[in-house]
Every structure is written in structure tokens, then in C-alpha cells.
N, C-alpha and C positions, 0 to 999 in steps of 0.2 A: 206349636202351641206355646203362649208365653205361660208363666207361673200361675197368673191370675185365673186364666181359664181352666186351670186344673182343679181348682177349688170348688169343692160342693158346697154351695151357700146353704144347703138344707141340712149341713153337718157341722155347722160352726161351733166352736166353744162358747157356751153361754156366758161362761166367765173366764177371761183370760188374764193371768196374772204374770208380771215380769220383774225379775231382779235386775236392774240396770247396772251392770258391773263393768268397769274397766275404763272409767273416765281418767283416773289418774294415770294408769298405765299409758294410755293413749297419749296424753299430754307428754309425759317423759319421752315417749318415742319420738315426739316432734321437738323435743327439746324445750318445752315450755313448762311453767309451774302447773301443779296439779288443778288449781282453779280454772286454768285454761280449759282444761278437759271437761270439768263440769259445766262451763259455759257452752262448750262446743255440744255437750250431750242433749242440751235443751233443743237443738234442732232435730235430733232423732226422736225425742219425746214428742214434738210437734208432728212429725211426719207418722209416727206410729199411732197417735191419737186420732189424726184425721182418716188414717188408712183403715184403722179398726171400725170406725165409724161408718165409712163407705161400705165395708163388708156387711155389716149388720150385726156385728158384735155387741151384745146388749151390756155386758160389764168388763170394764177394764181397770185392773188395779196395778198401780205403780209403786215399787219400793223405792220411795225417794230418800229417807233418812231413817237409819235405825236408831233404837236406843243406845246401841253401842258406838255409833258414830259420834256420840257427844264427846268421846274420849279422843278423838283426833285433835290435832294442833288447833288452837283457838283461831289462828289466821284462817285456816281452811274451813272450819265451821261458820266462822263469819262471812266468808266469801259464800258459802252455800246458802246462807240465809238471805243475803242479798240478791243472789241468782234467783231464789224461789220468789222474793218480792217482786222483782222485775219481771220474771215470767208470768206470774199471775196477773199482773198489770196489763202486759203484752197480749196475752193469749185469751183474755176475756172475749173479744171479738171473735176468735176461732171457736171458742165454746158456743157462744150464742148462735153463730151462723151455721154450725153443725148439730145444733139442737141437743147439746151434752151437758149433762147435769154434773156439777163438781160435788165430791164427798170426801171426807178425810176420815183417817183412822190412826189412833196413837195417842200418846200423852201429850195433847197440845200444850198443856199448861206449862211445859218445859219450853215451848217456843218463844222467842222474843215478841213482844207485844205487838210491834210493827208487823210481823209475819202472821200472827193471829188475826189482827184487824183486817189484812188484805185478804187471807183466807175466808173469814166469815163474810166479808162483802162480796166475794166471787160466788161463794156457796148460796147467798141469799139472791143474788141476781140471776143465778142458773137453776134455781129450784124447781121451776116449772118445766124445764127441758125434759124431753121423755125418750130421745133416740137412744141414747147410750149414758151409762153412769160412769164417770171417771172418778176412782178413788185413789187419793194419794196417801200413802202410808208414811207418816212423817211421826218422828220420834216414836216409832213403832217397835215393839219387840213382842213375838207371840208368846212367850214364857209370861211376860209381864200381863198380857192380854188374859191367859188363862189363870193366872194367880187372882187377878181382880175379878174374874168370873166366878172362881171358887169362893172367894170371900163374900161377894154379893148372893150367891146362893145359900151360903152358910148363915148369913144374917136373915134371909127369909125363912129357912128351916127353923133357927132359933125363935123367930117371931110368929111361928105357925102360919106363915103365909103359903108355903108349900111343904110337902111331905117328902121324906126321904125316898119313899116308894115311887114318888111321882118324877123323880130325876132321871131323865132320858136325854138323848140327842137333841131333841127340840128344846128342852129347858137350857141346856148348855148354849145351844146356838142364840137364844134370846138374850144371853148375858155377854155375848162377845161384841167386839166392836162392829164386826160384819154382820150384825144381826138382820140386816135388811137385804143382805146379799145372798146368792146361792153359793154353793160349794164350788171351789175352783175346778175347772174341766182341764186347762192346760197351763202349765208353769213353765216359762221361758227364763233361763238364765245365760245371759251373754258373758264373754271374756275367758271362756275355758275352765272356770272354776266349776266343781261338780259338788256344790254345797247347798243347803236350804237356808243357812244363815238366820235361823229364827224367824223365818217369814211364814205366816199363815200355816202354823204346823197342824192345827185341827182342821182347817178348810181344804187342805190338799190330800186329805186321806186317800182319794181314789183320783187324784189329778195325773194326768199323763205329763211326764217331765221331758223337757227337751233343753239340752246344753248345746251351746255353740261357742267356738273359740273367737268369734268376731267381737271386738271391743264395742261398748256401747255407742260412742259416737259414729262408728261405720255401720250400725244396724239400721237399714232402711226397708222400704216396702217389700223387695223381693226375699228379704231375709225373714221378714214376717210370713210372707206367703210359704216359704220353705217349711216353717215351723208348723203352719196349720196344715199343709199338705201331709206331713209326717204324722201329725194327730190323726187325720182322717184315715190314714192306712192302718191305724191300730184297732184291735179289738177290745172294746171296754166291757170286761165281763162282770165287774163288782163282786168278786167271789163266786160267781157262777162258772159252769163249764161252757164251752164254746157251743156245744149241742143245746144247752138250753138257751142261750142267746139266739141262735137261729131259729 
């Protein structure tokens, strides 16, 4: 039996999030510049997007560029932005043919105008697609997201739009970038690192975490299947006991 046949399609994560790590190290192992790793990583992005859609996963969120990544060397940042624009132009056909809607989260105002334009164009052209929502976290930092949410809620309290007594999980969710997405069920991180790296801190409160040593450019269909099989073997209790779940 191959790995795909082991997957229970009735128990898929509704929201899968991935920290795509290891492009730079992969390139260095091959004797190339880091930018070559990022370019090669786009092939895995395409494979995982299409595989997720085929499986029936409703929401896929990819950590593409963090707020901290702006601190990297300018040459690498410029290369990443060019790769992003090129990939968006190239993969529009893939998104349309697979009925995938593009979404973004993060502080897009920091992005180059050319990248913003390409993003908005693809978002507009795929907005009616319904099979899967692909969210790219770009110039994204979870702490910044939460700080912005606190500021917005505080303004509404000050202006008597909401009361402090009414603030609960749902109110906070409404003020996050991910307000239209469900909580994350499965978070995958590649490259052997065991960190969350300021990614969806609120949204992964009860997510299952899966870490793999595989560097992102080498992460393919079977590696995704392995992660989902591991997820499906786990008992998700959400604070309850095993007896209560059963």
C-alpha cells in the first residue's frame, strides 16, 4: 500500500500551515548562492499546493516571508521579491485550473509596489475560486498582527463600539489578518528546526506540530503524506480526556 492509500480523506486537516525552511542551506549544500535555493523551493511550493488541493484540504497557509526577513542582506531580499513576482505570474494558470483562491496576510505596505500589484492582480483573478484557499504570509509577523489587533480593539472600546466585557476569542479573531480562516489543525516545519518563528501564534493554539529534517526544496508529495498520516494517528483532545473524546 502506498502512502496516499493510507490517508483517511474524512480526517484531513481543515487548515494546513507550513513553515518552508531550508532553502538557503539546501543551496549551500549544492555549492550555490542562497537565491538558487529560494528559486528551487518554488518547485516544492507548486507540488504541495497541487497535492493539497487534490487531497481536499480547504485551507493552506505558507510562511513565505516574515517581518524579520527584511533584515537579511539586500541582495537576498531583492532576489526573493523577484522570485515572488515571477512565481505569481507563472502559477496563475495553476491556481485557476485547480480552482484555488489566493489570499495574503501580513504588512503588505512594506512590499515593493511591483509585488503588491502582482499580488492584487492574482487575488482579483482568483477570488471566485472555491476548492481551496491558498494564503501567503508575506511580510508577516504574528506579534505585529496581535499588536495591531489590540490597538484596533482598544480604539473600538474607547469609541464605545464594543465593551471590554464583550471581548472574547471571537472578537480577537475578527481583528486578526486571518479573520476569514479557521484555526490551524496541522503545522509543518521543514529543515530540522523546532521553532515556531513568530508564525500564527494565536491560530496554532491547538494545532498538531510536525517537524521534519527535510529541507524545503526536497519536500515532495510523499513527505506531505507522511505528515498527514502522523496527524491522523494523533488524538486531538482540546483539553478534554481521552474518555470524553471517545
